[in-house]
C-alpha positions as CSV (number, residue, x, y, z in Angstrom):
1,M,-27.1,-15.5,15.4
2,E,-27.6,-17.2,12.1
3,L,-30.2,-15.6,9.8
4,Y,-32.2,-18.8,9.7
5,A,-32.6,-19.1,13.5
6,P,-36.0,-17.4,13.7
7,Y,-37.4,-19.7,11.0
8,L,-35.9,-22.8,12.6
9,Q,-37.3,-21.7,16.0
10,A,-40.8,-21.4,14.5
11,I,-40.5,-24.9,13.1
12,Q,-39.3,-26.3,16.4
13,R,-42.1,-24.6,18.3
14,A,-44.7,-26.0,16.0
15,F,-43.1,-29.5,15.6
16,P,-40.9,-30.1,18.6
17,D,-40.4,-33.8,17.7
18,L,-38.8,-33.0,14.3
19,P,-35.0,-33.6,14.7
20,V,-32.9,-30.9,13.0
21,G,-29.2,-31.4,12.3
22,S,-28.5,-28.7,9.7
23,A,-30.3,-25.8,8.0
24,R,-29.7,-23.4,5.2
25,L,-31.7,-20.4,4.2
26,N,-32.6,-19.0,0.8
27,L,-34.1,-15.4,0.9
28,Q,-33.9,-14.8,-2.8
29,G,-37.4,-15.7,-3.6
30,Q,-39.9,-13.0,-4.3
31,N,-42.7,-14.3,-2.1
32,N,-41.2,-16.9,0.3
33,A,-38.2,-17.4,2.5
34,I,-37.0,-21.0,2.0
35,L,-35.4,-23.1,4.7
36,I,-33.8,-26.4,3.8
37,V,-33.5,-28.7,6.8
38,D,-31.1,-31.6,6.8
39,E,-31.1,-31.6,3.0
40,R,-34.4,-33.5,3.5
41,Y,-37.2,-31.0,4.0
42,V,-38.2,-27.7,2.4
43,F,-40.0,-25.2,4.5
44,R,-41.6,-22.1,2.9
45,F,-42.3,-19.0,4.9
46,P,-44.4,-16.4,3.2
47,K,-42.8,-12.9,3.2
48,Y,-46.2,-11.1,3.2
49,A,-49.4,-11.6,5.2
50,H,-51.7,-11.8,2.1
51,L,-49.6,-14.8,0.9
52,I,-50.4,-17.0,3.9
53,D,-53.9,-17.8,2.6
54,L,-52.5,-18.5,-0.8
55,L,-50.0,-20.9,0.6
56,K,-52.9,-22.7,2.5
57,T,-54.8,-23.0,-0.8
58,E,-51.7,-24.3,-2.5
59,A,-51.2,-26.9,0.2
60,D,-54.8,-28.1,-0.1
61,I,-54.5,-28.4,-3.9
62,L,-51.2,-30.3,-3.7
63,L,-52.6,-32.7,-1.1
64,G,-55.7,-33.2,-3.3
65,C,-54.0,-33.9,-6.6
66,R,-50.9,-35.8,-5.7
67,A,-52.5,-39.2,-6.2
68,Y,-53.5,-38.2,-9.8
69,L,-50.1,-37.1,-11.1
70,P,-47.4,-39.3,-12.5
71,L,-44.5,-37.1,-11.2
72,P,-43.5,-36.3,-7.7
73,I,-44.9,-33.1,-6.4
74,P,-44.5,-31.4,-3.0
75,A,-46.7,-33.1,-0.4
76,P,-47.0,-30.8,2.6
77,Q,-46.4,-32.7,5.8
78,F,-45.8,-29.7,8.1
79,I,-48.6,-27.1,7.9
80,H,-48.5,-24.2,10.3
81,L,-50.6,-21.4,8.8
82,D,-53.9,-20.7,10.6
83,G,-53.6,-17.6,12.7
84,Q,-49.9,-17.3,12.3
85,P,-48.1,-14.0,11.5
86,V,-45.4,-13.6,8.8
87,G,-42.3,-15.3,10.0
88,E,-44.2,-17.9,11.9
89,A,-46.5,-19.2,9.2
90,F,-45.0,-22.0,7.0
91,T,-45.5,-25.2,5.1
92,G,-42.9,-28.0,4.9
93,Y,-42.5,-31.0,2.7
94,A,-39.9,-33.6,1.7
95,L,-37.3,-32.3,-0.7
96,I,-37.8,-33.7,-4.2
97,P,-34.4,-34.6,-5.7
98,G,-33.4,-32.9,-8.9
99,E,-32.5,-29.5,-10.3
100,P,-34.9,-26.5,-10.4
101,L,-36.4,-25.8,-13.8
102,R,-35.0,-22.5,-14.9
103,R,-36.0,-20.2,-17.8
104,E,-32.7,-20.7,-19.7
């Protein structure tokens, strides 16, 4: 079984109409597991229960301020947080093209 399978199953249970062709998992983040689906969507799964509420707040802020910013920002399209345990709770949004901003 692929390491990403439980995350992909959580997405498919919550959004069964979302077609999935490929997936790749990044577990290196301190607070979230990241699943890239079809090189089109980014799904963030909080690794700890106390981060679920923070991710909900972040999603609300992103949705509220996106119309006021000149640059693309994540716009959560898939929100599955309320009452969900770690591993099942997530947000997802369209992948923004480009390179991550790194310290160096």
